C-alpha positions as CSV (number, residue, x, y, z in Angstrom):
1,M,-1.4,30.1,-22.4
2,T,-4.5,31.1,-19.8
3,E,-2.8,31.2,-16.3
4,G,-4.2,28.5,-14.1
5,L,-5.6,26.1,-17.0
6,R,-4.4,23.0,-16.3
7,A,-5.9,21.1,-19.4
8,S,-7.4,21.8,-22.9
9,I,-10.2,18.8,-23.9
10,V,-10.3,18.4,-27.9
11,I,-13.3,16.8,-29.0
12,P,-13.6,16.2,-33.1
13,A,-17.2,16.3,-33.5
14,Y,-19.0,15.6,-37.1
15,N,-23.0,15.8,-37.3
16,E,-23.2,14.5,-33.8
17,G,-26.4,16.6,-33.1
18,E,-28.2,16.4,-29.7
19,D,-26.2,12.9,-29.4
20,I,-23.2,15.1,-27.6
21,V,-24.8,16.0,-24.8
22,A,-24.5,12.7,-22.7
23,G,-20.4,13.1,-23.4
24,L,-20.1,16.6,-22.5
25,D,-22.3,15.9,-19.4
26,R,-19.8,13.1,-17.9
27,I,-16.9,14.7,-19.2
28,F,-17.9,18.1,-16.8
29,E,-19.1,15.5,-14.2
30,A,-16.2,13.4,-13.7
31,V,-12.9,16.5,-14.6
32,H,-12.2,18.2,-11.4
33,L,-8.9,20.0,-13.0
34,D,-9.3,23.5,-14.1
35,A,-9.8,22.3,-17.9
36,E,-11.4,23.9,-20.9
37,V,-13.7,21.9,-23.5
38,L,-13.2,22.2,-27.6
39,V,-15.7,21.3,-29.5
40,V,-14.5,21.0,-33.0
41,V,-16.2,20.8,-36.3
42,D,-15.8,21.6,-40.3
43,T,-18.7,24.0,-40.8
44,T,-21.2,26.3,-38.9
45,S,-23.8,24.0,-40.4
46,D,-22.7,20.7,-38.6
47,T,-25.7,20.1,-36.3
48,T,-23.2,19.5,-33.4
49,A,-22.9,23.4,-33.3
50,P,-26.0,24.7,-32.4
51,V,-26.3,22.2,-29.4
52,V,-22.9,23.2,-28.4
53,H,-23.7,26.3,-28.2
54,R,-26.9,26.2,-26.2
55,Y,-24.8,24.0,-23.6
56,A,-22.3,27.0,-23.6
57,E,-24.8,29.2,-22.2
58,K,-24.8,27.1,-18.8
59,E,-21.2,26.2,-19.2
60,P,-18.4,28.7,-19.9
61,R,-15.5,26.4,-20.1
62,L,-17.5,24.9,-23.4
63,K,-16.2,26.4,-26.5
64,L,-17.0,25.8,-30.3
65,L,-14.2,25.9,-32.9
66,V,-14.9,25.5,-36.5
67,N,-11.9,23.8,-38.4
68,D,-10.5,25.7,-41.3
69,Y,-7.4,23.4,-41.9
70,G,-9.6,20.8,-43.8
71,R,-12.2,18.4,-43.4
72,G,-12.4,15.1,-41.5
73,P,-10.9,14.1,-37.8
74,A,-7.2,15.0,-38.5
75,Y,-7.2,18.1,-39.3
76,A,-10.1,18.7,-36.5
77,I,-8.1,17.5,-33.8
78,R,-4.9,19.5,-35.4
79,Y,-6.9,22.7,-35.2
80,G,-8.3,21.9,-31.5
81,I,-4.3,21.5,-30.3
82,D,-3.4,24.5,-32.1
83,H,-6.0,26.5,-30.4
84,A,-5.6,25.3,-27.4
85,A,-4.8,27.3,-24.2
86,S,-3.3,24.9,-22.0
87,E,0.4,23.1,-22.2
88,T,-1.4,20.0,-21.6
89,V,-4.1,18.8,-23.8
90,V,-6.3,16.0,-23.9
91,V,-7.9,14.2,-27.5
92,T,-11.4,12.5,-26.6
93,M,-14.2,11.4,-29.2
94,A,-17.2,13.0,-29.4
95,D,-19.2,9.3,-29.5
96,G,-19.1,8.8,-25.7
97,C,-17.0,6.0,-26.2
98,D,-14.1,7.0,-23.7
99,D,-14.6,7.3,-20.1
100,P,-13.8,10.5,-19.0
101,R,-13.0,10.0,-15.5
102,Q,-9.2,9.0,-16.8
103,I,-8.5,12.5,-18.2
104,D,-7.4,14.0,-14.8
105,D,-5.1,11.2,-14.1
106,L,-3.8,11.2,-18.0
107,V,-3.3,15.4,-17.7
108,R,-1.5,14.6,-14.3
109,L,0.8,12.2,-16.0
110,V,2.0,14.8,-18.6
111,E,2.4,17.2,-16.0
112,R,4.9,14.8,-14.2
113,G,7.0,15.2,-17.6
114,V,5.6,12.3,-19.7
115,V,4.9,13.7,-23.4
116,V,2.4,11.6,-24.3
117,A,-0.1,9.7,-21.9
118,A,-2.3,6.9,-23.2
119,A,-6.2,5.6,-21.9
120,S,-4.8,1.9,-22.4
121,R,-7.5,-0.6,-23.5
122,Y,-5.1,-3.4,-23.9
123,M,-3.3,-3.4,-20.5
124,P,-4.4,-5.2,-17.4
125,G,-7.3,-3.3,-15.8
126,G,-8.4,-2.2,-19.2
127,Q,-11.1,-3.8,-21.7
128,Q,-12.9,-2.8,-25.1
129,V,-16.7,-3.8,-24.7
130,G,-18.2,-3.9,-28.1
131,G,-17.1,-2.6,-31.6
132,P,-16.2,-4.6,-34.9
133,R,-14.1,-7.7,-34.3
134,F,-11.6,-7.1,-37.2
135,K,-11.2,-3.7,-36.2
136,T,-10.4,-4.4,-32.5
137,F,-8.1,-7.5,-33.7
138,L,-5.6,-5.0,-35.7
139,S,-5.8,-2.4,-33.2
140,K,-4.3,-4.8,-30.4
141,T,-1.9,-6.9,-32.3
142,A,-0.6,-3.3,-33.3
143,G,-0.7,-2.0,-30.0
144,L,0.8,-5.4,-28.2
145,T,3.5,-5.6,-30.8
146,L,4.6,-2.2,-31.1
147,E,5.0,-2.4,-26.9
148,A,6.9,-5.5,-27.1
149,F,9.5,-4.5,-30.0
150,T,9.7,-1.1,-29.3
151,N,9.1,-0.7,-25.8
152,A,6.7,2.4,-27.2
153,G,5.3,3.0,-23.5
154,T,1.7,1.8,-24.0
155,R,0.1,-1.1,-25.4
156,D,-2.7,0.8,-27.0
157,A,-0.8,3.5,-29.0
158,T,-3.8,3.9,-32.0
159,N,-6.2,5.0,-29.1
160,S,-7.2,8.7,-29.6
161,F,-8.0,8.5,-25.9
162,K,-4.7,10.6,-25.2
163,A,-3.2,13.6,-23.4
164,Y,0.0,15.2,-24.8
165,S,2.6,18.3,-24.0
166,A,2.0,20.8,-26.3
167,A,5.7,21.9,-26.5
168,F,6.2,18.2,-27.7
169,V,3.6,18.9,-30.0
170,R,4.8,21.8,-30.9
171,E,8.1,20.6,-31.4
172,V,7.4,17.3,-33.5
173,G,4.7,18.9,-35.5
174,I,1.5,16.7,-37.0
175,H,1.6,15.6,-40.2
176,S,-1.9,13.2,-40.2
177,K,-4.4,14.5,-42.7
178,D,-6.4,11.6,-42.5
179,G,-8.3,9.9,-40.2
180,F,-7.4,9.2,-36.2
181,E,-4.0,8.5,-36.8
182,I,-2.5,11.2,-34.6
183,G,-2.4,9.3,-31.7
184,L,-0.1,6.6,-33.3
185,E,1.5,9.1,-35.1
186,L,2.4,11.3,-31.8
187,T,3.5,7.9,-29.9
188,A,5.7,6.8,-32.6
189,K,7.7,10.3,-32.7
190,A,8.1,10.1,-29.0
191,R,9.5,7.1,-29.5
192,R,12.1,8.4,-31.9
193,L,13.0,10.7,-29.6
194,R,13.2,8.3,-26.6
195,L,10.7,10.9,-24.7
196,P,8.9,9.1,-22.1
197,V,5.1,8.0,-22.5
198,A,2.9,6.3,-20.2
199,E,-0.7,4.8,-20.0
200,I,-3.3,4.1,-17.3
201,P,-6.0,1.5,-17.8
202,T,-9.6,2.3,-19.4
203,I,-12.4,0.8,-20.5
204,W,-14.0,1.5,-23.9
205,L,-17.5,0.8,-24.5
206,D,-18.9,1.0,-28.2
207,R,-21.1,3.6,-29.0
208,T,-24.6,3.4,-28.6
209,F,-25.9,6.0,-30.7
210,G,-25.2,7.4,-34.3
211,E,-22.5,5.9,-36.4
212,S,-19.1,5.7,-36.0
213,N,-16.8,7.8,-39.0
214,F,-13.9,5.4,-38.7
215,K,-13.0,4.4,-42.4
216,L,-11.0,1.0,-41.8
217,A,-9.9,0.3,-45.3
218,K,-9.2,3.7,-46.1
219,W,-7.2,4.5,-43.0
220,I,-5.1,1.1,-42.4
221,P,-2.0,2.2,-44.9
222,K,-1.7,5.4,-43.3
223,Y,-1.9,4.0,-39.7
224,L,1.0,1.3,-40.8
225,R,3.1,4.4,-42.2
226,W,3.5,5.5,-38.7
227,Y,3.5,1.8,-37.1
228,R,6.5,1.5,-39.1
229,F,8.1,4.8,-38.3
230,A,8.0,3.7,-34.8
231,F,11.2,1.4,-35.0
232,G,13.7,3.3,-36.2
233,P,16.9,4.5,-34.2
234,Q,17.2,7.7,-31.6
235,V,16.9,10.9,-33.6
236,D,16.8,14.6,-32.5
237,A,13.6,16.5,-33.1
238,A,14.8,18.3,-36.7
239,Q,15.5,14.9,-37.9
240,V,11.9,13.8,-36.7
241,R,10.2,16.7,-38.9
242,A,12.7,15.6,-41.8
243,L,11.8,11.9,-41.6
244,A,8.0,12.9,-41.0
245,D,7.9,15.0,-43.8
246,K,9.7,12.6,-46.5
247,L,7.2,10.1,-45.1
248,H,4.1,12.6,-46.4
249,N,6.3,13.7,-49.0
250,P,7.7,10.6,-51.0
C-alpha cells in the first residue's frame, strides 16, 4: 500500500469515450483527500482508454487499468479493488450519476471503522432524480426492506457508490461475476459478520449522455441471491466464504 494515500477510487468503464471527462473533472474538483483514481476497462480498444491516457498527462493521480479477469462491470470492479494502492477503496460509476462530493466523507467513515460506507439515495436527505421507474421501485424496496428486517446499516444496499475497507474485502472475498451486484454482496457479507455498515445521503442524477449498461432482467436473480444471503445468522469470515462459494456453485 502507498504511504499517505487515503483512498483508491475505482471506476469501471465501457466505451464511455469523451463522455467520461465531465465525471473525472467533478471527481478531481470534489475530492480533497490524497487519492488515486483507477479507471478500469476490459480491453485496450475501449473508447475510454485514449481519453483517460490524455487526461492522465495533466493529472498524475489518474491511472488506466485493463482488466484481465473477465468482461463486464463485476470483473472490472474486482480488478480495480485488487489493484488499489490504498486500504480504503471507493467504487463509483463512469456515467456521472454519482455525486463525488460524498467521497471524502465515505472514506472518513471507513477510516473510523466501518467496513462498508454507502452513499444512500433512500435515507432522509437522499434522492434519486430520473432513471427507469420500475428499476427504482425494485432498488428502493430492496434497500428499505433489507434495512428494516436485518438492520443492514444502509437503506440503499444496491447502490454501487460505496467505500470499503480493503482488509474486509480481502477477508471475505468477492464472488460476484455479473453486473453491479458487488455493492449488495459486500453489504450482505458485512451483515452476516455483524460488522459495521454506515450511510450518508446522496443525490443521484440520471445520466445525460450515452446509455446505461445495466441489464435489469438478467441481473435481478443475482441480486436476489445476495438479498436472501443477508438474512442468515451471524457467522465468521471462513463461513461467509464457504456459504458464498456454495451460493455460486450449488
